[in-house]
C-alpha positions as CSV (number, residue, x, y, z in Angstrom):
1,X,-5.1,-20.9,3.8
2,X,-3.1,-23.6,5.7
3,X,-4.3,-25.3,8.9
4,X,-3.6,-22.7,11.6
5,X,-2.4,-25.5,14.0
6,X,0.0,-27.1,11.6
7,X,1.3,-24.1,9.7
8,X,4.3,-23.5,12.0
9,X,6.1,-24.8,15.1
10,X,4.8,-22.0,17.3
11,X,1.2,-22.7,16.5
12,X,1.7,-26.4,17.2
13,X,3.3,-25.7,20.6
14,X,0.5,-23.3,21.6
15,X,-2.2,-25.7,20.6
16,X,-0.5,-28.6,22.5
17,X,-0.1,-26.4,25.7
18,X,-3.8,-25.5,25.6
19,X,-4.8,-29.1,25.6
20,X,-2.3,-29.9,28.4
21,X,-4.0,-27.3,30.5
22,X,-7.4,-28.7,29.6
23,X,-6.2,-32.2,30.4
24,X,-4.9,-31.1,33.9
25,X,-8.2,-29.3,34.6
26,X,-10.1,-32.5,33.5
27,X,-8.0,-34.7,35.8
28,X,-8.4,-32.4,38.8
29,X,-12.1,-32.2,38.2
30,X,-12.4,-36.0,38.4
31,X,-10.2,-36.2,41.5
32,X,-11.8,-33.5,43.6
33,X,-15.5,-33.8,42.6
34,X,-15.8,-37.5,42.1
35,X,-13.1,-38.7,44.4
36,X,-11.5,-40.7,41.7
37,X,-8.1,-42.1,42.2
38,X,-5.4,-39.9,40.6
39,X,-4.0,-42.6,38.3
40,X,-7.5,-43.2,36.8
41,X,-8.2,-39.5,36.5
42,X,-4.9,-38.8,34.7
43,X,-5.5,-41.7,32.3
44,X,-9.1,-40.5,31.6
45,X,-8.0,-36.9,31.1
46,X,-5.0,-37.9,28.9
47,X,-6.9,-40.2,26.6
48,X,-10.1,-38.2,26.1
49,X,-8.2,-34.9,25.6
50,X,-5.6,-36.4,23.3
51,X,-8.3,-37.9,21.1
52,X,-10.1,-34.5,21.0
53,X,-6.8,-32.8,20.2
54,X,-6.5,-34.8,17.0
55,X,-10.2,-34.2,16.2
56,X,-9.6,-30.5,16.8
57,X,-7.1,-30.5,14.0
58,X,-9.5,-32.3,11.7
59,X,-12.3,-29.9,12.5
60,X,-10.4,-27.2,10.5
61,X,-11.2,-29.0,7.3
62,X,-14.9,-29.1,8.1
63,X,-14.7,-25.3,8.7
64,X,-12.9,-24.7,5.4
65,X,-15.5,-26.8,3.6
66,X,-18.4,-24.8,5.2
67,X,-17.2,-21.3,4.2
68,X,-19.4,-18.8,6.2
69,X,-19.1,-16.2,3.4
70,X,-20.6,-18.6,0.8
71,X,-23.1,-20.6,2.8
72,X,-26.4,-19.4,4.2
73,X,-26.5,-19.2,8.0
74,X,-29.2,-21.9,8.4
75,X,-27.3,-24.3,6.2
76,X,-24.1,-23.5,8.1
77,X,-25.6,-24.2,11.5
78,X,-27.2,-27.4,10.2
79,X,-24.0,-28.6,8.7
80,X,-22.1,-28.0,11.9
81,X,-24.8,-29.6,14.1
82,X,-24.5,-32.8,12.1
83,X,-20.7,-32.6,12.2
84,X,-20.7,-32.0,16.0
85,X,-22.9,-35.1,16.6
86,X,-20.6,-37.2,14.4
87,X,-17.4,-35.9,16.0
88,X,-18.9,-36.3,19.5
89,X,-20.0,-39.9,18.8
90,X,-16.5,-40.8,17.5
91,X,-14.8,-39.0,20.3
92,X,-16.8,-40.7,23.0
93,X,-16.6,-44.1,21.3
94,X,-12.9,-44.1,20.5
95,X,-11.9,-42.6,23.9
96,X,-14.1,-44.9,25.9
97,X,-12.8,-47.9,24.0
98,X,-9.1,-47.0,24.7
99,X,-9.7,-46.2,28.4
100,X,-11.6,-49.5,28.7
101,X,-8.6,-51.4,27.4
102,X,-6.3,-49.6,29.9
103,X,-8.5,-49.4,33.0
104,X,-10.6,-52.3,34.3
105,X,-12.0,-51.0,37.5
106,X,-15.6,-50.8,38.9
107,X,-14.9,-47.6,40.7
108,X,-13.8,-45.9,37.4
109,X,-16.8,-47.4,35.5
110,X,-19.2,-45.9,38.1
111,X,-17.5,-42.5,37.8
112,X,-17.5,-42.7,34.0
113,X,-21.3,-43.2,34.0
114,X,-21.8,-40.3,36.3
115,X,-19.5,-37.9,34.3
116,X,-21.0,-38.9,30.9
117,X,-23.5,-36.0,30.7
118,X,-20.9,-33.4,31.7
119,X,-18.5,-35.0,29.2
120,X,-21.0,-34.7,26.4
121,X,-21.7,-31.0,27.2
122,X,-18.0,-30.3,27.3
123,X,-17.5,-32.2,24.0
124,X,-20.1,-30.0,22.3
125,X,-18.6,-26.9,23.9
126,X,-15.1,-27.8,22.7
127,X,-16.5,-28.3,19.2
128,X,-18.2,-24.9,19.3
129,X,-15.1,-23.1,20.6
130,X,-12.8,-24.7,18.1
131,X,-15.1,-23.9,15.2
132,X,-15.5,-20.3,16.4
133,X,-11.8,-19.8,16.7
134,X,-11.2,-21.2,13.3
135,X,-13.8,-19.0,11.7
136,X,-12.3,-16.0,13.5
137,X,-8.9,-16.9,12.0
138,X,-10.4,-17.3,8.6
139,X,-12.1,-14.0,8.8
140,X,-8.9,-12.3,10.0
141,X,-7.0,-13.9,7.1
142,X,-9.6,-12.9,4.5
143,X,-9.7,-9.4,6.0
144,X,-5.9,-9.0,5.6
145,X,-6.1,-10.4,2.1
146,X,-8.8,-7.9,1.1
147,X,-6.8,-5.1,2.6
148,X,-3.7,-6.3,0.7
149,X,-5.7,-6.6,-2.5
150,X,-7.2,-3.2,-2.1
151,X,-3.8,-1.7,-1.4
152,X,-2.4,-3.4,-4.5
153,X,-5.3,-2.2,-6.7
154,X,-5.0,1.3,-5.2
155,X,-1.2,1.3,-6.0
156,X,-1.8,0.1,-9.6
157,X,-4.6,2.7,-10.0
158,X,-2.3,5.4,-8.7
159,X,0.5,4.3,-11.0
160,X,-1.9,4.4,-14.0
161,X,-3.0,7.9,-13.0
162,X,0.6,9.1,-12.6
163,X,1.5,7.6,-16.0
164,X,-1.4,9.3,-17.6
165,X,-0.4,12.6,-16.0
166,X,3.2,12.2,-17.1
167,X,2.2,11.4,-20.6
168,X,0.5,14.8,-20.9
169,X,3.8,16.6,-20.4
170,X,5.9,15.6,-23.4
171,X,3.3,15.8,-26.2
172,X,2.7,19.5,-25.4
173,X,6.4,20.2,-25.4
174,X,6.9,18.3,-28.6
175,X,4.2,20.3,-30.3
176,X,5.6,23.7,-29.4
177,X,9.2,22.7,-30.2
178,X,8.4,21.2,-33.6
179,X,6.5,24.4,-34.5
180,X,9.5,26.5,-33.6
181,X,11.9,24.2,-35.5
182,X,9.6,24.4,-38.5
183,X,9.6,28.2,-38.6
184,X,13.4,28.4,-38.0
185,X,14.4,26.0,-40.8
186,X,13.9,28.8,-43.3
187,X,14.7,31.9,-41.1
188,X,17.7,30.5,-39.2
189,X,18.7,27.0,-40.1
190,X,21.7,27.0,-37.7
191,X,19.4,27.6,-34.7
192,X,17.0,25.0,-36.0
193,X,19.8,22.5,-36.1
194,X,21.0,23.4,-32.6
195,X,17.4,23.1,-31.3
196,X,17.1,19.6,-32.9
197,X,20.3,18.5,-31.2
198,X,19.2,19.7,-27.8
199,X,15.7,18.4,-28.3
200,X,17.1,14.9,-29.1
201,X,19.2,15.0,-26.0
202,X,16.2,16.0,-23.9
203,X,14.1,13.1,-25.2
204,X,17.0,10.7,-24.9
205,X,17.2,11.5,-21.2
206,X,13.4,11.4,-20.9
207,X,13.3,7.9,-22.4
208,X,16.2,6.8,-20.2
209,X,14.3,7.8,-17.0
210,X,10.8,7.3,-18.3
211,X,9.9,4.6,-15.8
212,X,10.9,6.6,-12.8
213,X,8.5,8.3,-10.5
214,X,11.2,9.8,-8.4
215,X,14.6,11.3,-9.3
216,X,17.2,13.6,-7.7
217,X,16.9,17.3,-7.7
218,X,20.2,17.5,-9.6
219,X,18.7,15.3,-12.4
220,X,15.5,17.4,-12.5
221,X,17.6,20.6,-12.7
222,X,19.5,19.1,-15.6
223,X,16.2,18.6,-17.5
224,X,15.2,22.2,-16.5
225,X,18.4,23.7,-17.9
226,X,18.1,21.7,-21.1
227,X,14.5,22.8,-21.5
228,X,15.6,26.5,-20.9
229,X,18.4,26.1,-23.5
230,X,15.8,24.9,-26.0
231,X,13.5,27.8,-25.3
232,X,16.4,30.2,-25.2
233,X,16.9,29.4,-28.9
234,X,13.3,30.3,-29.6
235,X,13.2,33.5,-27.7
236,X,16.8,34.7,-27.7
237,X,17.5,37.7,-25.5
238,X,13.9,38.0,-24.6
239,X,14.3,35.2,-22.1
240,X,16.6,35.5,-19.0
241,X,16.9,32.5,-16.7
242,X,18.3,32.2,-13.2
243,X,18.6,29.0,-11.3
244,X,19.6,29.5,-7.6
245,X,19.7,26.1,-5.9
246,X,22.3,25.2,-3.2
247,X,24.5,22.3,-4.3
248,X,23.7,20.5,-1.0
249,X,20.1,20.0,-2.2
250,X,21.2,18.0,-5.2
251,X,20.6,14.5,-3.8
252,X,17.1,15.3,-2.5
253,X,14.4,13.1,-4.1
254,X,11.7,14.9,-6.2
255,X,9.0,13.6,-8.6
256,X,10.4,13.1,-12.1
257,X,9.6,15.9,-14.6
258,X,7.6,17.8,-11.9
259,X,9.2,21.1,-12.9
260,X,8.7,21.0,-16.7
261,X,4.9,21.9,-16.7
262,X,5.7,24.9,-14.5
263,X,8.5,26.0,-16.8
264,X,6.2,25.6,-19.8
265,X,3.6,27.7,-17.9
266,X,6.1,30.4,-17.2
267,X,7.2,30.5,-20.8
268,X,3.7,30.5,-22.2
269,X,2.2,33.1,-19.9
270,X,5.3,35.1,-19.2
271,X,7.8,35.2,-22.1
272,X,5.5,34.3,-25.0
273,X,2.8,36.8,-24.2
274,X,5.2,39.7,-23.3
275,X,7.0,42.2,-25.5
276,X,9.7,42.9,-23.0
277,X,12.6,40.9,-21.6
278,X,11.2,38.4,-19.1
279,X,13.2,36.9,-16.2
280,X,12.4,33.3,-15.1
281,X,13.9,32.4,-11.7
282,X,14.0,29.0,-10.0
283,X,15.1,28.8,-6.4
284,X,15.1,26.2,-3.6
285,X,15.1,26.3,0.2
286,X,14.1,24.0,3.1
287,X,11.5,24.7,5.7
288,X,9.6,22.6,8.3
289,X,10.6,19.2,6.7
290,X,9.8,20.4,3.2
291,X,11.9,21.2,0.1
292,X,10.5,24.4,-1.3
293,X,10.9,24.9,-5.1
294,X,9.9,28.4,-6.1
295,X,9.5,29.5,-9.7
296,X,9.0,33.2,-10.5
297,X,8.4,34.8,-13.8
298,X,7.7,38.4,-14.8
299,X,4.5,39.1,-16.7
300,X,3.1,42.1,-18.5
301,X,0.6,43.7,-16.1
302,X,-1.4,45.0,-19.1
303,X,-2.1,41.5,-20.2
304,X,-4.8,39.3,-18.7
305,X,-2.9,36.5,-17.0
306,X,-5.4,33.6,-16.6
307,X,-5.7,31.2,-13.7
308,X,-4.3,27.7,-13.5
309,X,-4.2,25.8,-16.7
310,X,-3.6,22.1,-17.5
311,X,0.1,22.3,-16.5
312,X,-0.5,23.5,-13.0
313,X,-3.5,21.2,-12.5
314,X,-1.4,18.3,-13.7
315,X,1.4,19.1,-11.2
316,X,-1.1,19.6,-8.3
317,X,-2.7,16.2,-9.0
318,X,0.6,14.4,-9.3
319,X,1.7,15.7,-6.0
320,X,-1.6,14.7,-4.4
321,X,-1.3,11.2,-5.7
322,X,2.3,10.7,-4.7
323,X,2.2,12.3,-1.2
324,X,-1.4,12.2,-0.3
325,X,-1.5,15.9,0.6
326,X,-3.6,18.6,-0.9
327,X,-1.5,21.8,-0.3
328,X,1.8,21.0,-2.0
329,X,1.4,23.5,-4.8
330,X,0.7,27.1,-4.3
331,X,0.3,30.0,-6.8
332,X,0.1,33.7,-6.4
333,X,1.0,37.1,-7.8
334,X,3.2,39.9,-6.6
335,X,1.6,43.0,-8.3
336,X,4.5,45.3,-7.2
337,X,7.1,43.3,-9.0
338,X,4.8,42.0,-11.7
339,X,5.7,38.5,-10.8
340,X,3.8,35.2,-11.0
341,X,4.9,32.8,-8.3
342,X,4.5,29.1,-8.1
343,X,5.7,27.2,-5.0
344,X,6.1,23.4,-4.7
345,X,6.5,21.7,-1.4
346,X,8.3,18.3,-1.4
347,X,8.2,16.3,1.8
348,X,11.8,15.4,2.7
349,X,11.0,12.0,4.3
350,X,9.8,10.4,1.1
351,X,11.7,7.6,-0.7
352,X,14.2,8.5,-3.4
353,X,14.4,5.1,-5.1
354,X,11.8,5.6,-7.8
355,X,8.9,4.0,-5.9
356,X,5.6,5.5,-5.1
């Protein structure tokens, strides 16, 4: 930490003005209480306060050497007591010598002897105030540094958690896709080849955008359509997909790959476990400063549909980490329509540049 007085022009001006005020008060005190002639009072005030001004700058280095966070209180007090005596002796000696060279007057000498006790007390007081101010500035600087460090650590920790959560997405998808390709290489080689092509495109885009935390809704929908095309090859006519998102929403920022775990969940618990045709519908709307992404899939009411799995928990945790809110993912069922409904709320005032 730089010397607070010398670090910039503003600090130097403020410090100088404070000592000018002290010098004026010092001179008026000598004039009105000791009836000292103005010229002698001004010389005394100027010299003594100018010398202490310089010592005040130097006291900073004593403070930095005696770090209050590293030294015991009794040692700190003892160290500053010795420093105060040393500074006070130098101040009185140097200032008295300079004034003595300038003023050779018995009237002033008499007043100087009378004011000596008060001068000593004020010298100690100045030292104490300067040290206290410096320690407050050091504490404030250290406090800001700790806050900045904690924020940095928190951000890095959040990034690590988000990366861990994102890394859980693709391996699961790879496993399912490779199993399907393996089974189709014998039964339907053409479909297996088509699936490999689409899968390679999917992962090419994933790697291209792998470092992003945020993307546009258009980009996320592109991933979703590509994912559905891959799954459509697996399930054929059994899977019907509808994506109803207004074009005007395309530039809205959303977390990268936030939809894929939901799509996997819909396929796994809706299409894969059903014997009938299953419709998966993705829609978007805006409400109260949020983008609402709603995913609906039909399910067989005769099957036991379990609660939230890893995919939904993953999405819920990512949203909490990125936006600091607990209620951004909601799930529910519509028994009348045999639909499972997942709703994501994305705050519209969040950055869209890939930052957290």
